[in-house]
C-alpha positions in Angstrom: 12.2 0.0 4.1 11.9 -0.2 0.1 11.5 2.6 -2.0 8.4 2.7 -4.5 10.0 2.7 -7.9 7.1 3.3 -9.6 6.3 7.4 -9.5 3.2 8.3 -11.3 1.8 11.5 -10.2 -2.2 12.3 -9.5 -3.9 15.2 -11.2 -3.7 18.1 -9.1 -6.5 18.9 -6.4 -8.2 21.4 -4.9 -8.0 20.6 -1.2 -5.4 18.7 0.7 -6.5 15.5 1.8 -6.5 14.3 5.6 -8.9 13.8 8.4 -12.2 15.1 7.4 -11.6 15.7 4.0 -14.4 13.2 3.0 -12.1 10.5 1.0 -11.8 7.2 1.9 -8.5 7.1 3.7 -6.0 3.5 3.5 -3.3 2.9 5.0 -0.6 1.3 2.7 2.8 0.7 3.4 4.2 3.7 4.6 1.8 6.2 3.4 -2.0 6.7 3.9 -4.1 6.7 0.6 -6.9 8.4 -0.6 -9.9 7.0 -2.6 -11.0 9.6 -5.0 -12.5 9.1 -8.5 -12.4 5.8 -8.7 -8.7 6.0 -7.8 -6.4 5.8 -5.1 -3.4 8.6 -4.5 -1.1 9.9 -1.2 0.8 13.0 -1.0 4.4 12.9 -2.0 7.0 16.0 -2.1 4.1 18.5 -2.3 1.9 16.3 -4.6 -0.2 13.6 -4.9 1.4 10.0 -6.7 -0.9 7.4 -8.2 -1.1 4.2 -5.7 1.0 1.1 -7.1 -1.3 -1.2 -9.2 -1.5 -5.1 -7.9 1.0 -7.3 -10.2 -1.1 -10.4 -10.4 -2.4 -11.1 -13.9 -6.3 -11.5 -12.8 -6.4 -7.8 -11.0 -6.7 -4.9 -11.8 -7.0 -3.5 -8.4 -4.4 -0.5 -6.5 -2.4 -2.9 -4.0 -4.0 -0.5 -1.0 -7.4 -2.6 -1.7 -6.5 -5.9 -3.5 -8.8 -8.8 -2.1 -7.2 -11.4 -4.4 -7.4 -14.7 -2.7 -4.3 -16.0 -4.7 -2.3 -13.0 -4.8 1.7 -12.9 -5.2 2.3 -9.4 -5.1 4.8 -8.0 -3.0 3.4 -4.7 -2.0 -0.4 -5.9 -1.9 -2.1 -4.9 1.8 -3.2 -8.3 2.3 0.4 -10.1 2.5 0.6 -11.8 5.0 4.0 -12.1 7.2 5.3 -15.8 7.1 8.1 -15.5 9.8 7.5 -17.4 12.6 7.4 -14.6 15.3 4.3 -13.0 13.5 1.7 -15.7 13.7 0.1 -14.7 10.7 -0.5 -10.9 10.9 -0.6 -8.9 7.8 3.0 -7.6 6.7 1.2 -3.9 7.2 1.4 -4.4 10.8 4.5 -7.0 11.2 7.6 -5.0 13.7 9.4 -8.4 14.5 13.1 -7.2 14.0 14.5 -10.4 12.8 11.6 -10.6 10.4 12.5 -13.0 7.3 9.5 -12.6 5.4 9.6 -11.4 1.7 6.9 -9.6 1.5 7.3 -7.4 4.8 9.0 -3.7 3.7 10.1 -3.1 7.0 12.7 -6.0 6.7 16.6 -5.5 5.7 
């Protein structure tokens, strides 16, 4: 599992995000982001961090919601596992113990 190096703290919140809080939840890698005021963030050590942004030149979306058709960003949700065992599953769903895909986060 990789550790995120981008640690941008989001603004303070009046409520705790979770089921039924009124904000859309999006699973992204090892956390759940919440769509809030046109950005995404997730709880981390008692505060909220902003979700990472897509690294593609033509994209300005967060990695949790990026829909670039030619995306090469390793942390975007829509990356497809390239190992032979997965059969084209998204990297976010891959659980192969011997995964060799460069964009899967669980691979050692």
